C-alpha positions in Angstrom: 0.0 0.0 0.1 2.6 2.4 0.8 4.5 1.5 -2.3 1.4 2.2 -4.3 1.1 5.5 -2.7 4.6 6.6 -3.4 4.3 5.7 -7.1 0.7 7.9 -7.2 2.5 10.6 -5.5 5.3 10.6 -7.7 3.5 10.3 -11.1 1.0 13.3 -9.9 3.9 15.4 -8.9 5.6 14.7 -12.3 2.7 15.9 -14.2 2.1 19.0 -12.0 6.0 19.8 -12.7 5.4 19.5 -16.6 2.3 21.4 -16.8 3.9 24.3 -14.4 6.2 24.8 -17.2 4.0 25.5 -20.1 3.7 29.0 -21.3 1.0 31.1 -22.8 2.3 33.5 -25.4 0.0 36.2 -26.3 0.1 37.4 -30.0 -1.9 40.8 -30.9 -3.2 40.7 -34.6 -3.2 44.4 -35.1 -4.5 45.0 -38.6 -2.1 43.9 -41.2 0.4 42.3 -38.8 1.2 40.7 -35.5 2.9 41.8 -32.2 5.3 40.4 -31.6 6.1 38.8 -34.9 8.5 36.5 -33.6 7.6 33.9 -30.4 10.1 31.5 -29.0 8.4 28.2 -27.8 8.7 25.0 -26.0 6.7 22.0 -27.2 3.4 22.1 -24.8 3.2 25.7 -24.7 0.2 27.7 -26.0 -0.6 30.7 -28.1 -3.4 33.1 -27.6 -4.2 35.1 -30.5 -6.0 38.2 -29.7 -7.7 39.9 -32.4 -7.5 44.0 -32.4 -7.8 44.4 -36.2 -11.0 45.9 -37.8 -12.3 42.6 -39.4 -12.5 38.8 -38.3 -8.8 37.4 -39.1 -8.0 33.9 -40.2 -4.2 32.6 -40.2 -2.2 30.8 -42.9 0.9 28.9 -43.0 3.3 30.2 -45.5 3.1 26.6 -47.2 -0.4 27.5 -48.0 -2.6 25.5 -45.7 -4.9 27.2 -43.0 -3.6 27.5 -39.4 -6.8 28.4 -37.7 -9.8 26.5 -38.7 -12.1 29.4 -38.3 -12.3 33.0 -38.1 -11.0 35.0 -35.0 -13.7 37.7 -34.3 -12.8 41.2 -34.1 -12.2 41.9 -30.4 -11.9 38.1 -29.7 -9.3 35.6 -29.1 -8.5 32.0 -29.7 -6.0 29.9 -27.9 -4.1 27.3 -29.8 -1.5 24.5 -28.4 2.1 24.7 -29.7 3.1 20.8 -30.1 5.1 21.2 -33.5 8.7 20.4 -33.1 9.9 23.1 -35.5 9.2 26.6 -36.4 5.8 27.7 -37.8 5.8 30.4 -40.3 2.4 32.4 -41.0 1.3 34.8 -43.4 -0.1 38.2 -42.3 -3.4 37.7 -41.2 -6.1 37.1 -43.9 -9.7 38.9 -43.3 -13.1 37.8 -44.2 -14.0 40.1 -47.4 -17.3 38.4 -48.3 -19.5 35.6 -47.7 -21.1 33.4 -50.4 -23.2 30.2 -50.7 -21.1 27.5 -49.3 -18.0 29.6 -48.0 -16.2 32.7 -47.1 -13.9 34.7 -49.5 -10.7 35.9 -47.9 -8.2 38.6 -48.7 -4.5 39.2 -46.9 -3.3 42.4 -45.9 0.0 41.9 -47.2 2.7 39.2 -47.6 5.3 41.7 -45.8 4.0 41.0 -42.3 4.7 37.7 -40.9 4.6 35.8 -37.6 7.4 33.2 -36.8 6.5 30.8 -33.9 10.2 29.4 -33.3 10.7 26.3 -31.4 13.4 27.2 -28.8 15.7 24.5 -27.9 17.1 25.8 -24.8 14.2 26.5 -22.0 13.7 30.1 -20.7 16.0 31.8 -23.0 15.5 34.3 -25.4 17.8 34.4 -28.2 17.0 37.6 -29.6 16.8 40.8 -27.4 14.6 42.6 -29.9 11.6 40.3 -29.3 9.5 39.4 -26.5 9.9 35.7 -25.5 
């Protein structure tokens, strides 16, 4: 019984320790771009996108696929897990232009504004002093 209690307590503390290290990064969508535009993360962190732009926004990988499955409403937010083991590159936010039967048409502010979610291999470090980590 004592051994079972020790194992349960150890497992519980291990779980508690791993979740305590997770960080929520906040990225503001500001019209055509993001602030900050570079985020350093560890696997298990989350990113909260807060839309302060004038329109509902949707995010797309630079590879062409959608990063968010739906719109982030104006003055709304969405939190997503960061489980990728590599850098995530996103174009500047897209915004809903019009709705038609069966879908929504999107336009992009600009290719110039991009967001990089960079997997940081060293915990609790900020390799670039010009960005918020």
